C-alpha positions in Angstrom: 23.2 58.8 -43.5 20.2 57.7 -45.5 17.9 55.2 -43.8 15.0 53.6 -45.7 13.6 52.6 -42.2 13.5 56.3 -41.2 11.8 57.2 -44.6 9.2 54.5 -44.0 8.5 55.8 -40.4 8.1 59.4 -41.8 5.7 58.2 -44.5 3.6 56.4 -41.9 3.5 58.9 -39.1 -0.3 59.3 -39.2 -1.0 55.6 -39.2 1.4 55.0 -36.3 -0.3 57.7 -34.2 -3.8 56.4 -35.0 -2.8 52.9 -33.9 -1.3 54.3 -30.7 -4.7 56.0 -30.0 -6.4 52.6 -30.3 -4.0 51.2 -27.7 -4.5 54.2 -25.4 -8.3 53.6 -25.5 -7.9 50.3 -23.6 -8.0 51.2 -19.9 -5.2 48.8 -18.9 -5.0 49.9 -15.2 -3.0 47.2 -13.5 -3.8 48.2 -9.9 -7.6 47.7 -10.2 -9.1 44.2 -10.4 -12.1 45.5 -12.4 -9.6 46.2 -15.3 -8.0 42.8 -15.4 -9.8 42.0 -18.7 -8.6 45.3 -20.1 -5.0 44.6 -19.2 -5.4 41.2 -21.0 -6.9 43.0 -24.0 -4.0 45.4 -24.2 -1.5 42.5 -24.1 -3.4 40.8 -27.0 -3.5 44.0 -29.0 0.3 44.4 -28.7 1.0 40.7 -29.4 -1.1 40.7 -32.5 0.7 43.7 -33.9 4.1 42.1 -33.2 2.9 39.0 -35.2 1.6 41.2 -38.0 4.9 43.1 -38.5 6.9 39.9 -38.7 8.2 39.2 -35.2 8.5 35.5 -34.4 7.6 33.2 -31.5 5.2 35.8 -30.1 3.6 34.7 -26.9 1.2 36.2 -24.3 2.5 34.5 -21.2 0.1 34.2 -18.2 1.5 34.9 -14.8 0.0 35.1 -11.3 -0.8 38.8 -12.1 -1.0 40.3 -15.6 0.5 38.7 -18.7 4.0 39.2 -20.2 4.5 39.4 -23.9 7.5 37.7 -25.5 8.7 37.9 -29.2 11.9 37.5 -31.0 13.7 37.8 -34.4 17.1 36.1 -34.3 18.5 35.9 -37.9 21.2 38.6 -37.8 24.2 36.2 -37.5 27.2 37.7 -35.8 25.3 40.8 -34.7 24.4 41.8 -31.2 21.1 40.9 -29.5 18.9 43.5 -27.8 16.2 42.8 -25.3 13.5 45.5 -25.8 11.5 46.4 -22.7 8.4 48.5 -22.1 5.2 48.2 -20.2 1.6 48.4 -21.4 -0.1 48.8 -18.1 -1.1 52.3 -16.8 -1.8 54.1 -13.5 -5.4 54.8 -12.4 -6.7 58.0 -14.0 -8.2 59.6 -10.9 -9.0 62.4 -10.1 -11.2 62.3 -13.2 -12.6 65.8 -12.7 -9.1 67.3 -13.3 -8.8 66.0 -16.8 -9.7 68.4 -19.6 -10.6 65.5 -21.9 -11.4 61.9 -20.9 -8.3 59.9 -19.9 -9.1 57.0 -22.2 -10.2 59.0 -25.2 -6.9 60.2 -26.7 -7.1 63.8 -27.8 -4.6 66.0 -29.8 -3.9 69.5 -28.5 -0.9 71.8 -29.2 1.0 69.0 -30.9 0.6 66.7 -27.9 -1.5 63.6 -27.4 -3.4 63.6 -24.1 -4.4 60.2 -22.5 -3.6 58.1 -19.5 -0.5 56.0 -20.6 0.4 58.4 -23.5 4.0 58.7 -22.3 4.1 56.2 -19.5 4.5 53.9 -21.2 2.2 53.0 -24.1 3.5 55.7 -26.4 7.1 54.6 -25.8 6.2 50.9 -26.1 4.6 51.7 -29.5 7.8 53.6 -30.5 9.7 50.3 -30.1 7.1 48.3 -32.1 6.9 50.9 -34.9 10.7 51.1 -35.1 10.8 47.3 -35.6 8.1 47.6 -38.3 10.0 50.4 -40.1 13.3 48.4 -40.0 11.6 45.3 -41.4 9.6 47.2 -44.0 12.2 46.7 -46.7 13.3 43.1 -46.8 11.7 41.7 -43.7 15.1 41.6 -41.9 16.4 43.4 -38.8 20.0 44.8 -38.6 20.5 43.1 -35.2 18.9 40.3 -33.2 15.8 41.3 -31.2 14.1 39.8 -28.2 11.1 41.5 -26.6 9.8 41.4 -23.1 6.8 43.7 -22.4 5.0 43.6 -19.0 1.6 44.6 -17.6 2.6 45.0 -14.0 5.2 47.9 -14.0 2.8 50.2 -12.1 2.2 47.5 -9.4 5.8 46.5 -8.6 6.6 44.1 -11.6 6.9 40.9 -9.6 5.9 38.6 -12.4 8.6 39.8 -14.8 11.3 39.5 -12.1 10.4 35.9 -11.4 10.3 35.2 -15.2 13.7 36.7 -15.7 15.2 34.6 -13.0 13.7 31.4 -14.4 14.3 32.2 -18.1 17.8 33.6 -18.2 18.9 31.6 -21.3 15.7 32.4 -23.2 16.2 36.2 -22.5 19.9 36.2 -22.9 21.0 39.3 -24.8 23.9 41.7 -25.0 22.0 44.7 -23.7 18.5 45.9 -22.9 16.7 48.9 -24.5 14.4 50.5 -21.9 12.0 53.2 -23.2 10.4 54.5 -20.0 12.3 57.7 -19.3 12.4 61.3 -20.6 14.5 64.0 -22.2 16.0 66.4 -19.7 14.6 69.4 -21.7 12.8 69.8 -25.0 15.0 68.8 -28.0 17.9 67.9 -25.7 19.0 64.3 -26.4 19.2 62.4 -23.1 20.3 59.1 -21.8 19.4 58.1 -18.3 22.3 56.3 -16.6 21.1 56.1 -13.0 18.0 55.3 -11.0 17.1 55.4 -7.3 15.9 52.2 -5.6 12.6 52.0 -3.8 11.3 50.5 -0.5 7.5 51.0 -0.3 5.9 50.0 2.9 2.6 50.3 4.8 2.6 50.7 8.6 -0.6 49.3 10.1 -1.3 50.5 13.7 -3.9 48.8 15.8 -5.3 50.1 19.1 -8.7 49.0 20.5 -10.5 45.9 19.2 -13.2 48.0 17.6 -14.0 51.6 16.6 -15.0 53.6 19.7 -17.0 56.7 20.5 -14.7 59.6 21.4 -17.1 61.0 23.9 -17.3 57.8 26.0 -13.7 56.5 25.4 -11.6 59.6 24.5 -9.0 60.0 27.2 -8.8 56.3 27.9 -8.5 54.5 24.5 -5.4 54.6 22.4 -5.7 56.3 19.0 -3.8 54.7 16.2 -3.7 57.9 14.2 -1.8 59.7 17.0 0.5 56.7 17.1 1.3 57.0 13.4 1.7 60.8 13.7 4.2 60.3 16.5 6.1 57.6 14.6 6.2 59.4 11.3 7.3 62.7 12.8 10.3 61.0 14.2 11.4 59.3 10.9 12.6 62.6 9.4 13.7 66.0 10.7 12.4 69.4 9.5 15.4 69.7 7.1 14.5 66.4 5.3 17.3 64.4 7.0 16.1 60.8 7.6 16.6 59.8 11.3 16.5 56.0 11.0 19.8 54.9 12.7 22.4 53.8 10.1 20.2 54.9 7.1 23.0 56.9 5.4 25.8 54.3 6.1 27.7 53.7 2.9 25.6 56.0 0.7 27.7 56.5 -2.5 28.0 60.1 -3.7 28.1 60.9 -7.4 31.5 61.4 -8.9 33.0 64.9 -9.3 32.7 64.6 -13.1 29.0 63.7 -12.8 28.3 66.7 -10.5 30.1 69.0 -12.9 28.0 67.7 -15.8 24.8 68.2 -13.9 25.8 71.9 -13.2 26.0 72.4 -17.0 22.4 71.2 -17.6 19.8 73.8 -18.5 18.1 73.7 -15.2 16.3 76.7 -13.7 15.5 76.1 -10.0 12.9 78.9 -9.9 11.1 77.7 -13.0 11.1 74.1 -11.7 9.6 75.3 -8.4 6.9 77.3 -10.1 5.9 75.2 -13.1 6.7 71.6 -12.1 6.3 71.6 -8.3 4.0 74.6 -7.9 4.9 75.2 -4.3 6.0 78.4 -2.4 9.4 76.9 -1.6 11.4 73.8 -2.3 12.3 71.6 0.6 15.0 69.0 1.3 18.5 68.6 2.7 20.5 71.8 2.8 23.9 71.8 1.0 22.7 69.8 -2.0 21.4 71.1 -5.3 17.9 70.1 -6.4 19.3 67.6 -9.0 21.6 66.1 -6.4 18.7 65.8 -3.9 16.3 64.2 -6.4 18.7 62.0 -8.3 21.4 60.9 -5.8 20.2 61.4 -2.2 17.9 59.0 -0.4 14.5 60.2 0.8 11.5 59.2 2.9 7.9 60.2 2.0 4.4 59.5 3.3 1.8 58.9 0.5 -1.5 58.3 2.3 -3.0 57.5 5.7 -6.1 55.3 5.2 -8.3 54.7 8.2 -10.9 56.3 10.5 -13.7 58.5 9.3 -13.2 60.4 6.0 -16.7 61.0 4.6 -18.3 64.4 4.6 -19.6 65.7 7.9 -18.6 64.7 11.4 -18.4 61.4 13.2 -16.7 61.2 16.6 -14.9 57.9 16.2 -11.6 56.7 17.6 -10.6 54.2 14.9 -9.5 50.7 16.0 -6.8 50.8 13.3 -5.2 53.1 10.8 -2.4 52.8 8.3 0.3 55.0 6.7 1.9 54.3 3.3 5.6 55.2 3.7 8.3 54.8 1.1 12.0 55.4 0.8 14.0 56.1 -2.4 17.4 54.5 -2.1 20.7 55.3 -3.7 23.8 53.2 -4.7 25.2 51.1 -1.9 22.0 51.1 0.2 20.8 47.5 0.5 16.9 47.5 0.5 16.8 44.5 2.9 19.2 46.1 5.3 17.3 49.4 5.2 14.0 47.5 5.7 15.5 45.9 8.9 16.7 49.2 10.3 13.4 50.9 9.5 11.3 48.1 11.0 13.4 48.1 14.2 13.1 51.9 14.5 9.3 51.9 13.9 8.9 49.2 16.6 11.0 51.3 19.0 8.9 54.4 18.3 5.5 52.7 18.7 3.7 54.1 21.7 2.1 52.1 24.5 -1.3 50.5 23.7 -0.6 50.3 20.0 0.6 47.4 17.9 2.3 48.1 14.6 2.9 45.8 11.6 4.8 46.6 8.5 3.8 45.4 5.1 6.2 45.7 2.1 4.6 46.6 -1.2 7.8 46.7 -3.2 11.6 46.9 -2.8 14.5 47.2 -5.2 18.0 48.6 -5.1 19.4 51.7 -7.0 21.3 51.2 -10.1 23.9 53.2 -12.1 24.9 52.1 -15.6 28.5 52.6 -17.0 28.6 54.8 -20.0 31.7 53.3 -21.6 30.1 50.5 -23.6 29.4 50.2 -27.4 25.6 50.3 -26.9 25.6 53.6 -25.0 28.1 54.9 -27.7 25.8 53.9 -30.6 22.7 55.3 -28.8 24.5 58.6 -28.3 25.4 58.8 -32.0 21.8 57.9 -33.0 20.4 60.6 -30.8 22.9 63.0 -32.3 21.7 62.1 -35.8 18.1 62.9 -34.7 18.5 66.0 -32.6 21.9 67.4 -34.0 23.1 68.0 -30.5 25.4 66.4 -27.9 23.7 63.9 -25.6 23.5 64.6 -21.9 23.7 61.8 -19.3 21.3 62.2 -16.4 20.0 60.2 -13.5 16.4 59.8 -12.6 14.9 60.1 -9.1 12.4 57.4 -10.0 12.9 53.6 -9.9 12.6 51.1 -12.8 13.1 47.8 -10.9 13.5 46.0 -14.2 16.9 47.7 -14.9 18.3 46.3 -11.8 16.9 42.9 -12.6 18.5 43.0 -16.1 21.8 43.9 -14.4 21.5 41.2 -11.7 19.7 38.3 -13.4 20.9 38.7 -17.0 24.2 40.5 -16.4 23.4 43.1 -19.1 23.6 46.9 -19.2 20.5 48.9 -20.1 20.3 51.7 -22.5 17.5 53.9 -21.0 16.4 56.0 -23.9 13.1 57.8 -23.3 11.4 60.6 -25.1 9.0 62.0 -22.5 9.3 65.6 -21.2 9.5 66.8 -17.6 6.0 68.3 -17.8 4.2 65.3 -19.3 2.2 64.7 -16.1 2.9 61.0 -15.9 0.8 59.6 -13.0 -1.2 62.8 -12.9 -4.3 64.2 -14.7 -3.8 65.4 -18.3 -0.9 63.1 -19.0 0.5 63.8 -22.5 3.2 62.8 -25.0 4.7 65.4 -27.4 3.8 64.0 -30.8 7.2 65.1 -32.5 9.0 63.1 -29.6 7.0 60.0 -30.5 8.2 60.2 -34.1 11.8 61.2 -33.0 11.8 58.1 -30.8 10.9 55.7 -33.6 13.5 57.3 -35.9 16.2 57.2 -33.2 15.6 53.5 -32.4 15.9 52.7 -36.2 19.2 54.6 -36.4 20.5 53.0 -33.2 19.9 49.5 -34.3 21.3 50.2 -37.8 24.5 51.5 -36.3 24.9 48.4 -34.1 24.2 46.2 -37.2 27.0 48.0 -39.1 24.6 49.5 -41.6 
C-alpha cells in the first residue's frame, strides 16, 4: 500500500538522523542535579520541534522534578485518539572509560548510532516525532487524533507523570497509548511487548554505633552494620534464586499454556544469550523454568549496591556507623507492591541482628502489567509491522518495568501498544549504548503505516 508519509520519511532519512544527533548531544541525565538545566534544554528542544511540524497546544509543563511535554492535534473527526508516550531523559553515562567514543557525541559505526540515550529513549521518541512530521507533510493533517505526553523522569521513577495523569484524566483521555521504549526480540523480527514486570526498589539503611569507630580499639565489641546487611540479605533468597520472604509467591499468576508455547517457538539460543548478552560462566535462577520464563514472568530479588564504610584506595580500619544496601524486587501479575513491601519490611525487621537498627526507604514501586492482544490497536500495529518487516509479529513480555503502562491502564483505562525498535544487544543503561540506524527508520515508517491503518487510509 503506497504511503506518501513513508516516501517523505525515506527522502528525509539523513535529516532525521542529524536532528537526532543534536538531541543526543544534550546530556539530559535526570538523576544528577548538575544536569537539571540540560534536562530542561532537551524538553525545550523537543517542544520547539513539535511546534515546527504543526502540532498544537504544545506546552513544557513544570513539575516538582523535570518538565513534561504535552501537545495535540485533534481534527480527525470520528477517528481514534492515540496518546503517544516516550521519555527524553537518560541514564548517567558512567563508567566513562568503557565508552569507545564520548557518550554525548553521537558517532556512527557499523550502521549503528552510539550515544547515551540513543535507543533509551531519545531515538525512539524522535521516531514518534518524525512519524508525525511525515504524516503531516502532505496536507498538514493526521489520519487519527494525537495527544503527546513525553517525560523527563522515566529513569528516576516517573513520579511527576503519574501525578499529572491522575489529575488530568480528561485532558489525556484517549483510546490507546503508543509506548516506544521496548525492543525487537531479534534483528528483523517484528515484536510487540505485551507484558512487563512490576518493580519495588528499596534501600535498607543499617545503623550501629553513633560514629565510625577504629576496628583495633572497638572490633569485637561494636556492632558492624555491614555484617548486619550481609546477614539480612543472605536470608532474603536461597542459593537457587528462590525468594524467602514469607508469602512472597502467594497468588503469583503463571503465563498461559499458549503463551509458554509461543515463547518456545522464539529464536532464542540460551548458550548465545549466556555468552554474548550476560557474559558469565553459567546462568543462575530458579530451576524448572526456562530463561525467558524466569526473566519475563517470575519475580526476583536483586542487590544493586552497598554504599557505606571505607571504599577509597588503600586501607583504613574503620567500623562504619552506618551502611546501606539497595535491594529491588521485580514483581509479576497478581503481586501487589504494597503487600510485598509490607511482607519484606516485616521480614527485614525480623532478620535484623542485635545492636543494629534498620530503616527501609522506598525509591519506586509499581505493579506488573499484561496487555490483552485482542483489540483493534494491537491488530493494526501487527499489520503495520508486517508491512515493514514482511514477517509475522511475535508477542513477548519484558522483564523490565515501564510504570507508565500501568498508569495508563489504571488512571486512563486504556491499553498500551508497546512497539519498540531496540535490539537485545543495544547496551541500554551500559557503556556504548547504540541504536541500529535501519531500526530508527523502520520505526518511523511503521508508526506512519500504523496510524494510517487506524485512520482507514
